[in-house]
C-alpha positions as CSV (number, residue, x, y, z in Angstrom):
1,M,0.0,0.0,0.0
2,S,1.4,3.4,-0.9
3,G,2.4,5.8,1.8
4,A,-0.4,8.3,1.0
5,R,-3.0,5.5,0.9
6,Q,-1.7,4.0,4.2
7,N,-1.9,7.4,5.9
8,L,-5.5,7.9,4.6
9,R,-6.5,4.5,5.8
10,Q,-4.9,5.2,9.2
11,I,-6.7,8.5,9.6
12,L,-10.1,7.1,8.5
13,S,-9.6,4.1,10.8
14,F,-8.6,6.4,13.7
15,I,-11.7,8.5,13.2
16,L,-14.0,5.5,13.1
17,V,-12.5,3.8,16.1
18,G,-12.4,7.2,17.9
19,A,-16.0,7.9,17.0
20,S,-17.1,4.5,18.4
21,S,-15.0,5.1,21.5
22,T,-16.5,8.6,21.9
23,G,-19.9,7.1,21.4
24,L,-19.2,4.7,24.3
25,Y,-17.9,7.7,26.4
26,F,-21.1,9.7,25.8
27,L,-23.3,6.7,26.5
28,L,-21.5,6.1,29.8
29,L,-21.7,9.9,30.5
30,W,-25.5,9.8,30.0
31,A,-25.9,6.5,31.9
32,L,-23.8,7.5,34.9
33,R,-24.7,11.2,35.2
34,G,-27.3,10.5,38.0
35,S,-24.9,8.2,39.9
36,I,-21.8,10.3,40.0
37,S,-22.3,13.9,41.1
38,S,-18.8,15.3,40.6
39,T,-18.2,16.3,37.0
40,M,-14.5,15.5,37.3
41,L,-15.1,12.0,38.7
42,L,-17.9,11.4,36.2
43,T,-15.8,12.3,33.2
44,A,-12.7,10.5,34.5
45,C,-14.6,7.3,35.0
46,C,-16.2,7.4,31.6
47,Y,-12.9,8.3,30.0
48,G,-11.1,5.4,31.7
49,I,-13.5,2.8,30.4
50,S,-13.5,4.2,26.9
51,M,-9.7,4.3,27.0
52,V,-9.4,0.5,27.4
53,Y,-11.8,-0.1,24.5
54,N,-9.9,2.5,22.4
55,Y,-6.5,0.8,23.0
56,I,-7.7,-2.6,21.8
57,L,-9.2,-1.3,18.6
58,Q,-6.5,1.4,17.8
59,S,-3.7,-1.1,18.2
60,W,-5.4,-3.9,16.3
61,V,-7.3,-1.9,13.5
62,T,-5.7,1.5,13.1
63,F,-2.0,1.1,13.6
64,R,-1.8,-2.6,13.0
65,S,0.9,-2.8,15.5
66,G,0.6,-6.6,16.1
67,P,0.5,-8.0,19.6
68,P,0.6,-5.4,22.4
69,T,4.0,-4.6,23.7
70,R,4.8,-3.2,27.1
71,R,6.3,-0.2,25.4
72,S,3.1,0.6,23.4
73,M,0.8,-0.2,26.2
74,S,2.7,2.0,28.7
75,R,3.0,4.9,26.2
76,F,-0.8,4.5,25.4
77,V,-1.6,4.6,29.1
78,V,0.7,7.7,29.8
79,M,-0.8,9.5,26.7
80,H,-4.4,8.7,27.8
81,L,-3.8,9.5,31.5
82,G,-2.6,12.9,30.4
83,A,-5.5,13.3,28.0
84,M,-7.9,12.1,30.7
85,A,-6.5,14.7,33.2
86,L,-6.7,17.4,30.6
87,N,-10.3,16.4,29.7
88,S,-11.4,16.3,33.3
89,L,-9.7,19.6,34.2
90,L,-11.1,21.4,31.1
91,M,-14.6,20.0,31.7
92,A,-14.5,21.0,35.4
93,G,-13.3,24.5,34.6
94,L,-15.6,25.0,31.7
95,V,-18.8,23.3,33.0
96,D,-18.5,24.0,36.8
97,G,-16.5,27.2,36.6
98,L,-17.9,28.9,33.5
99,R,-21.3,27.1,33.6
100,L,-21.0,26.1,30.0
101,P,-23.4,23.2,28.9
102,L,-22.0,19.7,29.6
103,Y,-22.6,18.0,26.3
104,L,-21.6,20.8,23.9
105,T,-18.5,21.5,25.9
106,Q,-17.6,17.9,25.9
107,V,-17.9,17.8,22.1
108,V,-15.5,20.7,21.7
109,V,-13.0,19.3,24.3
110,T,-13.2,15.9,22.6
111,L,-12.3,17.2,19.2
112,F,-9.3,19.1,20.6
113,I,-8.1,16.0,22.6
114,S,-8.7,13.7,19.6
115,A,-6.4,15.6,17.3
116,M,-3.7,15.6,20.0
117,I,-4.1,11.9,20.6
118,F,-3.7,11.0,16.9
119,V,-0.4,12.9,16.6
120,V,1.0,11.4,19.8
121,S,-0.2,7.9,18.8
122,K,1.3,8.0,15.4
123,Y,4.6,9.5,16.3
124,W,5.2,8.2,19.8
125,V,2.9,5.3,21.0
126,Y,3.1,3.1,17.9
127,Q,6.4,4.3,16.6
128,P,8.4,1.2,15.5
129,Q,11.2,0.2,17.9
130,P,14.7,0.4,16.4
131,A,16.1,-3.1,15.5
132,A,18.3,-4.7,18.1
133,G,21.9,-3.7,17.5
134,A,21.0,-0.9,15.2
């Protein structure tokens, strides 16, 4: 597959997997909103569950990285913990602090974080390891 075609496939796959992961996030956000009163805790919980789902599909479908490695899993976790913290802090500040609407605000924050995650995934999480002895 040509480089341009490979990149397009990767971007489209990332969007589809991300959309399904985001759908899961919003479903959980809706389902748990009455059970968890803290916006920060609610969004962190929903994000954590969707993060596991996302790793499985992104590593298998999008980046076709083969079996999970400690390196990719640990980098994925670090990336998503940072993204989860950023998501929770932005949501708490924007929803609780500025009184912006929960769902619309989450859509905007999700778009921003998704672009960041694609770049970090492509160039850091799933970056091929140098061959031994190279």
